[in-house]
Structure formats: C-alpha cells, structure tokens
LOTINU-965992 format. One record per residue (C-alpha): x, y, z; residue in three letters. Coordinates in Angstrom, 2 decimals, always signed. Layout:
BEGIN
    east   north      up   r
       X       Y       Z ala
...
//
This chain:
BEGIN
    east   north      up   r
  +15.94  +22.02  -46.65 met
  +18.12  +24.09  -44.29 ile
  +19.74  +27.10  -45.82 thr
  +23.36  +27.93  -45.71 glu
  +22.68  +30.76  -43.12 asp
  +20.99  +28.17  -40.81 cys
  +24.25  +26.04  -40.59 arg
  +25.94  +28.60  -38.51 arg
  +26.41  +28.00  -34.82 pro
  +23.09  +28.19  -32.88 cys
  +24.27  +31.44  -30.90 ser
  +24.69  +33.27  -34.20 ala
  +20.90  +32.54  -35.47 ile
  +17.92  +34.63  -34.70 thr
  +14.50  +33.46  -34.89 leu
  +13.71  +36.03  -37.77 ala
  +16.55  +34.43  -39.90 glu
  +14.94  +30.88  -39.80 leu
  +13.22  +30.02  -42.97 pro
   +9.54  +29.76  -42.33 val
   +8.34  +28.77  -45.76 asp
  +10.60  +25.74  -46.35 gln
  +10.30  +22.40  -44.59 pro
  +12.90  +21.67  -41.90 leu
  +15.37  +18.66  -42.00 asn
  +15.22  +17.74  -38.38 phe
  +18.37  +15.84  -38.47 ser
  +20.07  +19.06  -39.52 gly
  +18.20  +20.82  -36.85 ala
  +19.75  +18.54  -34.21 ala
  +23.06  +19.22  -35.61 glu
  +22.54  +23.01  -35.39 ile
  +21.52  +22.63  -31.65 leu
  +24.89  +20.95  -31.09 gly
  +23.35  +17.72  -29.81 lys
  +23.62  +14.20  -31.08 gly
  +20.55  +12.99  -33.01 gln
  +19.82  +10.14  -30.44 asn
  +21.22  +11.60  -27.26 gly
  +19.26  +14.83  -26.86 gly
  +16.01  +13.33  -27.72 ser
  +16.29  +10.23  -25.61 val
  +17.27  +12.39  -22.75 ser
  +14.30  +14.51  -23.34 asn
  +11.94  +11.52  -23.78 ile
  +13.22  +10.13  -20.36 leu
  +12.71  +13.57  -18.60 lys
   +9.22  +13.72  -19.89 ser
   +8.44  +10.38  -18.45 leu
   +9.41  +11.67  -15.02 gly
   +7.23  +13.58  -12.52 pro
   +5.60  +16.90  -13.98 ala
   +4.59  +18.09  -10.43 val
   +7.01  +20.03   -8.33 ala
   +7.78  +18.41   -4.91 pro
   +5.05  +18.98   -2.38 val
   +5.45  +18.80   +1.44 ser
   +4.06  +15.81   +3.28 gly
   +1.98  +18.29   +5.41 gln
   +0.16  +19.32   +2.06 glu
   -0.29  +15.68   +0.98 ala
   -1.80  +14.81   +4.26 leu
   -4.03  +17.92   +4.30 arg
   -5.57  +16.86   +0.67 ala
   -5.81  +13.35   +1.89 gly
   -7.78  +14.01   +5.14 ile
   -9.89  +16.52   +2.98 gly
  -10.97  +13.75   +0.45 ala
  -11.61  +11.24   +3.45 leu
  -13.98  +13.85   +5.34 val
  -15.49  +14.88   +2.05 gly
  -16.42  +11.40   +0.71 met
  -17.36  +10.25   +4.31 ser
  -19.83  +13.21   +4.90 val
  -21.16  +12.80   +1.33 thr
  -21.68   +9.15   +1.79 gly
  -23.57   +9.70   +5.04 leu
  -25.77  +12.49   +3.86 val
  -26.75  +10.47   +0.64 leu
  -27.40   +7.47   +2.75 leu
  -29.53   +9.51   +5.10 trp
  -31.47  +11.18   +2.02 leu
  -31.81   +7.72   +0.45 asn
  -34.18   +6.90   +3.32 gly
  -36.25   +9.90   +3.01 his
  -36.44  +10.28   -0.84 ser
  -37.76   +8.28   -3.78 ala
  -34.74   +8.99   -5.73 phe
  -31.61   +6.55   -5.79 gly
  -29.03   +8.45   -3.80 leu
  -25.67   +6.56   -3.59 phe
  -22.00   +7.22   -4.06 leu
  -20.56   +6.72   -7.50 val
  -16.89   +6.22   -8.42 ala
  -16.33   +9.61  -10.17 pro
  -16.92  +11.24   -6.83 phe
  -13.61   +9.93   -5.86 gly
  -11.99  +11.47   -8.86 ala
  -13.82  +14.99   -8.05 ser
  -12.31  +14.75   -4.62 ser
   -8.78  +14.51   -5.99 val
   -9.45  +17.80   -7.72 leu
  -11.50  +19.51   -5.00 leu
   -9.10  +18.66   -2.14 phe
   -5.71  +18.42   -3.76 ala
   -5.59  +21.18   -6.48 val
   -8.49  +23.50   -5.33 pro
   -6.81  +26.43   -7.41 asn
   -7.32  +24.52  -10.59 ser
   -9.97  +26.03  -12.80 pro
  -11.03  +22.38  -13.49 leu
  -11.95  +22.13   -9.56 ala
  -14.15  +25.20   -9.22 gln
  -17.77  +24.86   -8.23 pro
  -19.29  +25.77  -11.78 trp
  -16.87  +23.16  -13.38 ser
  -17.57  +20.38  -10.86 ala
  -21.37  +20.79  -10.37 ile
  -22.37  +21.64  -13.98 val
  -19.77  +19.41  -15.54 gly
  -20.84  +16.23  -13.69 asn
  -24.53  +17.20  -14.15 thr
  -24.22  +17.80  -17.87 val
  -22.14  +14.88  -18.47 ala
  -24.79  +12.66  -16.55 ala
  -27.48  +14.06  -18.71 leu
  -25.53  +13.13  -21.81 val
  -24.66   +9.65  -20.58 gly
  -28.28   +8.80  -19.61 val
  -29.55  +10.12  -23.11 ala
  -26.85   +8.12  -25.10 val
  -27.65   +5.08  -22.80 cys
  -31.44   +5.23  -23.69 leu
  -30.86   +5.85  -27.35 ala
  -27.79   +3.46  -28.31 val
  -28.23   -0.19  -27.39 pro
  -24.68   -1.28  -28.47 glu
  -22.44   -1.23  -25.40 pro
  -19.00   -0.21  -26.90 thr
  -20.43   +2.54  -29.14 leu
  -22.65   +3.64  -26.29 arg
  -19.72   +4.31  -23.79 ile
  -17.56   +5.81  -26.47 ala
  -20.25   +8.15  -27.58 leu
  -21.17   +9.09  -24.09 ala
  -17.66  +10.14  -23.14 val
  -17.14  +11.97  -26.34 gly
  -20.31  +14.03  -26.38 leu
  -19.84  +14.84  -22.79 ser
  -16.56  +16.28  -23.44 ile
  -18.16  +18.49  -26.19 val
  -21.07  +19.51  -23.85 ala
  -18.69  +20.48  -20.94 met
  -16.53  +22.70  -23.12 ile
  -19.51  +24.49  -24.59 leu
  -20.78  +25.05  -21.10 cys
  -17.35  +26.10  -19.89 arg
  -17.44  +23.55  -17.23 ala
  -14.74  +21.14  -18.05 val
  -14.29  +18.69  -15.10 his
  -12.16  +15.69  -16.09 pro
  -14.29  +13.25  -13.52 pro
  -17.40  +14.08  -15.51 ala
  -15.99  +11.77  -18.30 gly
  -16.26   +9.13  -15.81 ala
  -19.87  +10.25  -14.86 val
  -20.81   +9.95  -18.43 ala
  -19.19   +6.51  -18.77 met
  -20.85   +5.24  -15.51 thr
  -24.32   +6.26  -16.92 ala
  -23.56   +4.54  -20.29 ala
  -22.34   +1.34  -18.51 met
  -25.42   +1.20  -16.25 ser
  -28.64   +0.55  -18.34 pro
  -30.42   -1.18  -15.55 asp
  -29.82   +2.11  -13.34 val
  -30.74   +4.41  -16.02 val
  -33.99   +2.36  -16.79 ala
  -34.90   +2.70  -13.12 gln
  -34.13   +6.43  -12.62 his
  -34.09   +7.83  -16.16 gly
  -32.78  +11.55  -16.23 phe
  -33.24  +11.93  -12.44 trp
  -29.73  +10.00  -12.21 phe
  -28.32  +13.41  -13.27 ala
  -29.94  +15.08  -10.22 leu
  -29.51  +12.37   -7.62 ala
  -26.94  +11.19   -7.05 pro
  -24.77  +13.07   -9.50 ile
  -25.76  +16.77   -8.79 ala
  -26.71  +16.46   -5.24 val
  -23.48  +14.43   -4.39 gly
  -21.27  +17.13   -6.21 thr
  -22.95  +19.87   -4.40 val
  -22.09  +18.23   -1.15 ile
  -18.65  +17.84   -2.02 leu
  -18.26  +21.26   -3.12 val
  -19.63  +22.64   +0.18 ile
  -17.47  +20.31   +2.35 ile
  -14.30  +21.55   +0.13 ala
  -15.16  +25.17   +0.69 thr
  -15.36  +24.80   +4.34 leu
  -12.41  +22.58   +4.65 tyr
  -10.34  +24.91   +2.50 ala
  -11.11  +27.73   +4.97 arg
  -10.27  +25.58   +8.00 leu
   -6.84  +24.64   +6.61 thr
   -5.57  +28.03   +5.31 gly
   -6.46  +27.47   +1.63 arg
   -8.65  +29.35   -0.79 arg
  -11.65  +27.78   -2.57 tyr
  -13.27  +28.77   -4.74 pro
  -10.20  +30.49   -6.25 phe
   -9.62  +34.36   -6.13 arg
  -11.25  +36.34   -8.61 gln
   -9.39  +39.06  -10.61 phe
  -11.42  +41.97   -9.22 asn
  -11.33  +40.78   -5.50 asp
  -10.83  +43.93   -3.12 pro
   -7.72  +44.28   -1.14 gly
   -7.21  +43.32   +2.29 arg
   -8.85  +46.47   +3.57 val
  -11.84  +46.05   +1.15 asn
  -10.83  +49.01   -0.99 met
  -11.31  +48.90   -4.71 val
   -7.53  +48.87   -5.24 asp
   -5.72  +45.42   -5.61 arg
   -2.95  +44.70   -3.18 ile
   +0.32  +46.35   -4.23 pro
   +2.10  +42.98   -5.42 ser
   -0.48  +42.37   -8.06 arg
   -0.84  +45.77   -9.74 arg
   +0.55  +44.67  -12.88 leu
   -0.62  +47.30  -15.41 gly
   -2.38  +44.46  -17.21 leu
   -6.22  +44.14  -17.53 ser
   -8.25  +40.89  -16.78 glu
   -8.69  +40.74  -20.53 glu
   -5.17  +40.95  -21.24 ala
   -4.35  +38.14  -18.92 leu
   -7.00  +36.01  -20.22 thr
   -5.64  +36.54  -23.64 gly
   -2.23  +35.25  -22.37 ile
   -3.83  +32.18  -20.94 leu
   -5.73  +31.55  -24.38 glu
   -2.76  +32.08  -26.33 arg
   -0.60  +29.42  -24.65 tyr
   -3.52  +27.19  -24.16 ser
   -3.49  +27.30  -20.35 gln
   -7.11  +28.19  -19.49 ser
   -7.76  +24.82  -18.13 phe
   -4.89  +24.93  -16.11 asn
   -4.62  +28.18  -14.43 leu
   -6.96  +31.08  -13.42 gly
   -6.63  +34.80  -14.25 val
   -6.01  +35.70  -10.60 glu
   -3.34  +33.17   -9.91 asp
   -1.55  +34.06  -13.15 leu
   -1.56  +37.71  -11.70 ala
   -0.01  +36.27   -8.47 arg
   +2.67  +34.41  -10.29 leu
   +3.57  +37.48  -12.39 ile
   +3.55  +39.66   -9.33 gly
   +5.84  +37.19   -7.48 ala
   +8.16  +37.05  -10.30 ala
   +8.68  +40.78  -10.54 glu
   +9.29  +40.84   -6.77 leu
  +12.15  +38.14   -7.21 gln
  +13.66  +39.99  -10.22 ala
  +13.60  +43.23   -8.15 ala
  +15.27  +41.53   -5.27 ala
  +17.91  +40.11   -7.54 gln
  +18.81  +43.45   -9.01 ala
  +19.28  +44.83   -5.49 ser
  +22.57  +42.85   -5.29 gly
  +23.67  +40.55   -2.33 pro
  +22.04  +42.53   +0.55 leu
  +20.96  +40.59   +3.55 val
  +18.78  +41.55   +6.51 ala
  +21.72  +42.63   +8.68 gln
  +22.89  +45.19   +6.21 asp
  +19.64  +47.18   +6.26 ile
  +17.93  +46.42   +9.68 met
  +17.46  +48.76  +12.44 ser
  +19.81  +47.90  +15.45 his
  +18.79  +50.45  +18.06 asn
  +15.51  +48.75  +19.21 leu
  +12.84  +49.93  +21.60 val
  +11.19  +46.92  +22.97 thr
   +8.53  +46.11  +25.65 val
   +7.87  +43.33  +27.94 gly
   +4.85  +41.14  +27.75 pro
   +3.35  +42.64  +30.78 thr
   +3.75  +46.39  +29.59 thr
   +0.25  +47.94  +29.71 ser
   -1.40  +48.84  +26.31 leu
   -1.38  +52.39  +27.51 gly
   +2.34  +52.43  +27.71 gln
   +2.70  +50.79  +24.37 val
   +0.46  +53.39  +22.67 ala
   +2.65  +56.22  +24.46 glu
   +5.78  +54.58  +22.96 leu
   +4.09  +54.61  +19.52 phe
   +3.30  +58.24  +19.85 arg
   +6.72  +59.15  +21.29 gln
   +8.76  +57.32  +18.74 his
   +6.55  +57.48  +15.65 arg
   +6.91  +53.67  +15.33 phe
   +4.37  +51.39  +13.74 thr
   +5.75  +48.17  +15.58 ser
   +7.34  +47.36  +18.93 leu
   +8.91  +43.93  +19.60 pro
   +7.90  +42.09  +22.76 val
  +10.93  +40.46  +24.69 val
  +11.05  +38.30  +27.78 gly
  +13.87  +37.51  +30.20 arg
  +17.33  +37.65  +28.69 gly
  +15.98  +39.51  +25.70 gly
  +14.21  +36.38  +24.28 ala
  +11.93  +37.28  +21.32 tyr
   +8.30  +36.72  +22.13 leu
   +6.36  +38.48  +19.42 gly
   +5.60  +41.89  +18.09 val
   +2.83  +44.53  +18.59 val
   +1.74  +46.70  +15.45 phe
   -0.28  +49.77  +15.76 gln
   -3.12  +47.89  +13.86 met
   -3.38  +45.57  +16.86 his
   -4.37  +48.40  +19.11 leu
   -7.00  +49.61  +16.71 ile
   -8.34  +46.06  +15.98 ala
   -8.68  +45.46  +19.80 arg
  -10.37  +48.65  +20.20 ala
  -12.71  +47.90  +17.55 arg
  -13.45  +44.34  +18.77 thr
  -14.24  +45.89  +22.36 asp
  -16.53  +48.51  +21.00 ala
  -18.73  +45.87  +19.45 leu
  -18.53  +43.57  +22.23 arg
  -19.35  +46.21  +24.82 leu
  -21.90  +48.02  +22.50 asp
  -20.15  +51.40  +22.77 arg
  -18.44  +54.00  +20.54 gly
  -15.00  +53.35  +19.27 tyr
  -13.39  +56.28  +20.97 ser
  -14.92  +55.38  +24.36 ala
  -13.56  +51.64  +23.91 ala
  -10.00  +52.96  +22.98 leu
   -9.96  +55.05  +26.07 arg
  -11.02  +52.27  +28.33 arg
   -8.53  +49.86  +26.74 met
   -5.68  +52.53  +27.46 leu
   -6.74  +53.68  +30.80 asp
   -3.77  +53.34  +33.06 pro
   -6.11  +53.21  +36.13 ala
   -7.91  +50.10  +35.12 arg
   -7.67  +47.28  +37.68 lys
   -7.20  +44.81  +34.87 thr
   -5.16  +46.71  +32.37 ala
   -4.61  +44.81  +29.10 glu
   -1.06  +44.23  +28.37 thr
   +1.25  +43.68  +25.25 ala
   +1.08  +39.90  +25.49 glu
   -2.59  +39.95  +24.97 thr
   -2.56  +41.39  +21.47 ile
   +0.96  +40.83  +20.29 met
   +1.55  +38.61  +17.09 ser
   +3.50  +35.50  +17.63 val
   +3.06  +33.85  +14.29 thr
   +4.28  +36.79  +11.90 gly
   +7.23  +36.39   +9.63 pro
  +10.63  +36.59  +10.93 arg
  +14.11  +36.60   +9.34 ala
  +17.75  +35.58  +10.14 ala
  +20.72  +38.09   +9.83 pro
  +21.79  +36.52   +6.65 lys
  +18.28  +36.37   +4.99 thr
  +18.55  +37.99   +1.52 pro
  +16.13  +41.03   +1.07 ile
  +14.77  +39.08   -1.74 gly
  +13.04  +37.00   +0.83 ala
  +11.96  +40.01   +2.79 leu
  +10.14  +41.72   -0.13 leu
   +7.15  +39.10   -0.29 pro
   +6.56  +39.34   +3.45 met
   +5.97  +43.05   +3.38 met
   +4.74  +43.57   -0.05 ala
   +0.91  +42.94   +0.54 asp
   +0.09  +44.98   +3.59 gly
   -0.15  +42.58   +6.56 asp
   +3.33  +43.18   +7.94 thr
   +4.98  +46.50   +8.72 asp
   +8.08  +45.07   +9.80 ala
  +10.10  +41.80  +10.16 val
  +12.13  +41.06  +13.32 pro
  +15.56  +39.54  +12.90 val
  +16.12  +36.94  +15.14 ile
  +19.37  +35.19  +16.00 glu
  +19.04  +32.02  +18.22 gly
  +16.11  +33.12  +20.30 asn
  +17.05  +36.90  +20.84 arg
  +16.02  +39.77  +18.52 ile
  +19.05  +41.48  +17.06 thr
  +17.15  +44.09  +14.89 gly
  +14.11  +44.82  +12.87 ile
  +13.64  +45.51   +9.08 val
  +10.87  +48.04   +8.44 thr
   +9.40  +49.08   +5.19 arg
  +11.08  +52.16   +5.29 thr
  +14.46  +50.13   +5.75 asp
  +13.58  +48.13   +2.63 leu
  +12.53  +50.90   +0.39 ile
  +15.71  +52.87   +1.41 ser
  +17.93  +49.80   +0.46 ala
  +16.09  +49.43   -2.91 leu
  +16.25  +53.02   -3.81 ala
  +20.12  +52.94   -3.04 arg
  +20.45  +49.87   -5.15 ser
  +18.59  +51.63   -8.16 val
  +20.76  +54.77   -7.75 ala
  +23.82  +52.65   -7.82 arg
  +22.71  +50.87  -10.75 ala
  +21.84  +54.17  -12.77 gly
  +25.13  +55.65  -11.83 ala
  +27.09  +52.54  -13.09 asn
  +24.83  +52.25  -16.20 gly
//
C-alpha cells in the first residue's frame, strides 16, 4: 500500500519519506514516476535488449582479433610440438577460444587475469575429471561438473567463464578422461592456458595495452612510492575494494581501474567547473622556437636563458615539427652514459659540446607523437594530457603551424582564476 504522502509528484518525494516496512503497489509507483504503466517498462525492456557495451573503434577490434589469431596459432603449434615429445595428450580444446576473447579483447577484466585464467581453467578441469569418473549418467554428470566448478572457482578467487566450458568438456569426454585421468587438467588445460597468458602479456605490451592489469600500489612513472597525481584520491585500497563489493562489481572491475575512473571523473568535473575556457584563452603566444638542425648545446642554452621546460621545433614557414622537453636532454645523456660506459656528467658535456664535428640536433631527440591541441580545444581536454607527468606543455596547432603553447603554469593559473571567481560569486 502507498501512503498519501507518496502520492505527491515525484520531485517532492525524498527517499527517506518512502515507507520501507510496507509492500509497494508497483502500478501506483509507475504513476508516481509519471510514466504509463506499459510505456516506460516496455521501453526499458527494449533498451535492455540492445548493446550494453560502449562503441569500440575498428582499430581496437582488429587489435583484439589479431591477438586471438596469434595466440591460438602459437598455442596450437606449441602443443602440437610438445605432443610429439611428451607422453601426455596435448591438444587444443574449445574453451581456449573463449579464454582468448577475454585475454585479448578485455585484458583489463578481473576475469581475464593470469590467476583467474590459469587457476580457473585448471581447477575446473580437475572438477570435471572427478565428476566424470564418479557419475555415469551423462546429463547429471555435465550439470554437476559445471555447477561444482563454479563453486570451486569462486572459493579459489579464480572465476574465469571459459572454465565452465572446460569442466563441461571433461564431463562430455569420458573416453579422454579414461585415457588421461587427472593429467587432463595439466595437459592440455594448464599448459595451454599458460601459453595463452604468456602470449597475451607480450602482445599487450607490443600493442600499447596493459596486461596483467595495474596494481593499486604500482609506483609512479619515476618509480617513486607516490602514485601519479590523477589517482591520489584520498581513498585506500580497502575502501575502493569495499565499493566494488558493495555494488557487486568485483568480477567486472579491478581496484586500480576504479581509481583511474574516479580520477578521470574528478578531472572532468574540475574542467566543467572552470567554465567555457579554451586553449587560445590561456596559451602563451610569444614563442621561442628552434629549428630541426639547432644543436643540443643551443637548445640547452635557451632552456637556461628563458627558464623554459619545453621548446617547439618548427620547420620552413613555421610548420610545427615537434617539441623538445628538458627531460629529453637528460634522457639522452643518460643513454649515452650507459652506451659509452662513462659518467653522466661526462656524457652530458660531450652531447652539448659545440665543437663536436657531429653535434646532435633538436630533431634527434624531439617528440613528434605527443599530445597537441587546437585553439578551440576546451581546457577540460587539456587537463588529462598534463595530469600524469609525461607532458609539461601542449602545443596549440592551427593548420600545420604552431600558434601558441599551453604549459602547466598556464593551466594552473586558469584554474586558480576560475576558483577565485567562483568563490567571489558564491
């Protein structure tokens, strides 16, 4: 029964006012929400039948597909080779295809991590073999194998959906189980899964992805204990784990990825609070630039003279070619020191020596793939570019010419002014 207070318009109702000790009349609830009894529910049902995954680029789809192709091919070849040098039966099984979907298409999923994949598949295989040996009736055997494998995976904290198919495969293959027994869990299941995980790890690194996924206590980019700025949330790992458990999302998202999402959301909120500012409103216009053939000694002198941390590199007609950061000079000197087996200071002096016959130039160390912006780029898009420490400045490009540069100082000043104005207006 709905009380009279609950028959007010929805905008006037608070959650605290809703009766929690009485059964709700859902037809009345539909009226409260201002929807037709059928229209809203039918619309929601139709929406729930549509795609639940956000659109993905064709490039990412191709990356995942090629990864699965490589992974299954190499795994098959290795198992085929081992089969000729082993007493075990090493062969591909259908669940490996399902594992490949997780390992290569959604490598950030907790269900795709090495522990989940290897332990989940192996435990499920052990359960499937045991049930196959103990239960003669096929239908009961298959159902029992899948059900018990799920229980075992959850208890082992190794939930891996393809492992259900592993248990089912064992239960459906009494002849194979009779021949190999519990060795079936080792070969092909454990061996094949390990090979897939190794390939997925290498492939992720080659294609710019992260697998296994990030850990909450991973050091920052400079190997310091502090986490990168955009993920300093003031929340402990235990607190974030509690959030995932509270909303039953532990199987869908890792703690580190939750921290990344919260950090990104906070950056976006800060950007929106700053108002409709764009790059051309806050960028530095009076630029000091260098050419591609400018020696590194001259570049270093400009850094010292102007106290800059970045210098744009331009070609003929002012065409933007790239940018040199101070960190590029330091990194090159360190590389030379290791390569030439000499001290860092000696390598730095050698690199900056103007008397060298083959002096290194700006084009040899400049970054050409870093982020860049257009004059109308909102500062909300600039915040993530400079939040994590890899980028000190973002060039502003119009056509193929550089018209300005946004430094961290420019960005911080703009945000400070926005906060000050908001405080004065509030």
